[in-house]
N, C-alpha and C positions, 0 to 999 in steps of 0.2 A: 307650769311657770306662769307668773302673772303678766297682765297686759298693761299698757298705758293708754289713756284716752286724752286726746287734745280737743278742746272745745274752742272754736274760733268765735271771738266776740268783739272783733275790732272794726265792725261795720259802722253804719250810721242810721239815722231815722229819716233820711231825706224823703224817700219814696213812700214811706209809711205815714208821712205828714207829722212827724213828731220832732220836738226840739231837743230830744235826747236820743242816745243810741237805743235802737228798737229792742235790743236784748234786755234792756233795763226797764222796759214798759211793764206795768202790772198785768198779770194774767191769773185772775182769780187770787188764790192765797200766796202766790209767789211771783217774782219777776220771770219774764220769759226765759232768761238764762238759767235761773235756778231749777226749772223743770229738768233740764238735761243733766245738770249736776246731781240732782237727787237720783235720777235713774242710773247714772254711772256709778255712784257710791253705793247703790244697792247690789252691785255685782261683787261677789266674793273674790274673783280672780283679777280685779283691777287694782294694781298697786300704786299707780301714779296717775294723777289728773292734773293737766296743765291748762289753764285758761289764758288765752291770747287776747289781750285787750288793747284798746286805744290808749296811747300815752296820755296821762292826765286823768284817766278814768278808773285808776286802780282803786281808789277809795269808794267810789260809787259801786264798782263790782263787788268789793268786799262787803259793803252794806247789803247788797242784794243776796249774796250767797252764804255768808257766815252763819245766819240763823238756821240754815238747812244742813250744815256740815256735821253736827253732832261731835264726835271725837275724831273725825277724819280731818285731813288737810288737803289742800289743793295749792298748786304753785301758779302764780300769776306772772306772766311775762308781757312785755310791751310788743305789740305787732309791728309789721312793716307797712309799706305803702300799698302792697298788693296782697292778694290771698297767698300766693306762692311764698312771698317773703315772710308773712306771718307763720306759715307752716314751718318754714326753715328755722325761724326763731324758736319755735317749740321743739323741733328736733335737736337743735343745738342744746337746749336745756335738758334733753333726755339722752344726750350722746353718751354720757358716762355709764348710765344704766344699760344702755343698749350694747355698748362695747364690752361691758362686764358679763352680759348674759342675764342680768337681773330682770329684764323684761324681754318677751319674745314677739310680741305683736303690739303695733301702735294703731289705734283707730282715730280718725280725724272726723269731727262733726261740726256742723254749722250750728252755732248757738241760737240762730234764728229759727231752728226746727225744734220747738219745745216738746212735740208730742211723739217723738221717735219711740220712746218706751224702752224699759230695761230689757225686754225680750228681744227686740231688734238688735240692740247693742250686743247682747249675749250671742245670738245666732250669727251675726256678722264676725265677731271675734273668733267664734269657734270655726267658721268656714275659712277664715284667714289662716288659722293654725293648720287646717287640713290641706288647703290648696296654695297657700302663700299670699293670697289676696282675696278680698270679697267686697262687693258693693251692693247696697240695696237697690232693687229695681221695682218699678211699678208699671203696668200696662198703660199705654197712651192711646187715647181715642179722641175722635172729634177734632183732630188738628189738621189744618190745611197747609199746603205748600205755599211758597211765595206766589206761585202762579194761580193759586186759589183752588187747586185740586186736592182731594183727600190724599193723605199719606198712606202708604202701604200698611196693611194689617200686620200685627205682631211687633210693632215698635214699643220700646220700653223707655221710661224716663229713669234717670239715675238720681239717687238721693245720697244722703249721708246718714249714719257714719259709714266711712270707707276704711277698711282695715287691711293691714299688710304686715308681712314679716318684717320685723324691726330693723334687722341688719341690712336687708335689701333696700328698704326705704331710705335709711340714713345714707347708704352708699350712693343711691340715685340723686339725692339732694346735694350731696357733696359734689358730685360730678356736674350737676346743673349749676351750682355756684361757680365752679371753675370756668364753665362755658358761658355764663351769663344767660342761661336759659330759664324761662319762667313758664310753668305749665298752667292750664286752665283749671285743673283740679289735681287732687293727689294722685289719682290713677294715671294721669297723662304724663307725669314726671317718671313714674316707674316704668311705663311703657317706652319712654324715650331712652331710658338708661337701664336696660334689663341686666340681671346678674347672669353672665354667661355660663357659669358653673352650676347655679341653682335657679333655673328659670322659675318665675312666679306666674302661676295661672290664676287669673282673676275670676272668681266664681260669682254668679248672680244670686243674691239672696232675696227671696220674695218679700215685698213690702206692700203698703197700701197708700192711697191718697191722704190718709189720716196724718201721715208724716209731712205735713205741709210746711213750707217756708214762709215766714211772715215777711212780706214785701210791701203790700199796700194796706191802707186803713181797714178794708173789709176783712183782711186776713186775721186781724186781731180778734175781731167779733167772732169769726168762724172758729178759730182755735179755742176761744173760751167756751163756745157752745159744745165743741167736741170734748173739751176737757171736763166740763160738767157732766157729760154723758158717760164718763169713764166709770 
């Protein structure tokens, strides 16, 4: 059964020092956002792709991604004021397909992580099918606590794409909407509203620091260097 991928692109370029949305910045031969779109469309079992964008940027996003679509299509929806609200907008757009069983897994990815790669998407979606949920993790080292002490060994940083069983995810966001709850990321909402009859176990999928998130000006140069080394 095919999956759906949501790519969040409703952020800004404030901290990266740009006067445009950072996902629209050029990264070699394509915009930052287009890298993720190309990776997702390379997967045979992805049937739906939803791009969540800032209101008013629909045409700019189209200009960035259309040259890379080939004969495929993506759906563009306007995001909300928060990450959670943007995710909810995407799930509402997918609700009919989820309810009919047309898709079994939804993966949510930050458009500002252009170098995740098709393999990480594929492994995360497969793990979500097996366990109910999956998130990429990478070892964290050299990090200090607020007090200045080294943190314990074995800590892991969480990345995207995060993938989950579609029906459980939609049900969790519907309950969150009714309660006025907003999670910090996709997994936190599912943890807050678990499916009592079919619990979701969130599996860790090994990733690397290559899957960086573009936040500051130097991240663009680093991402380009990594991309050129592919």
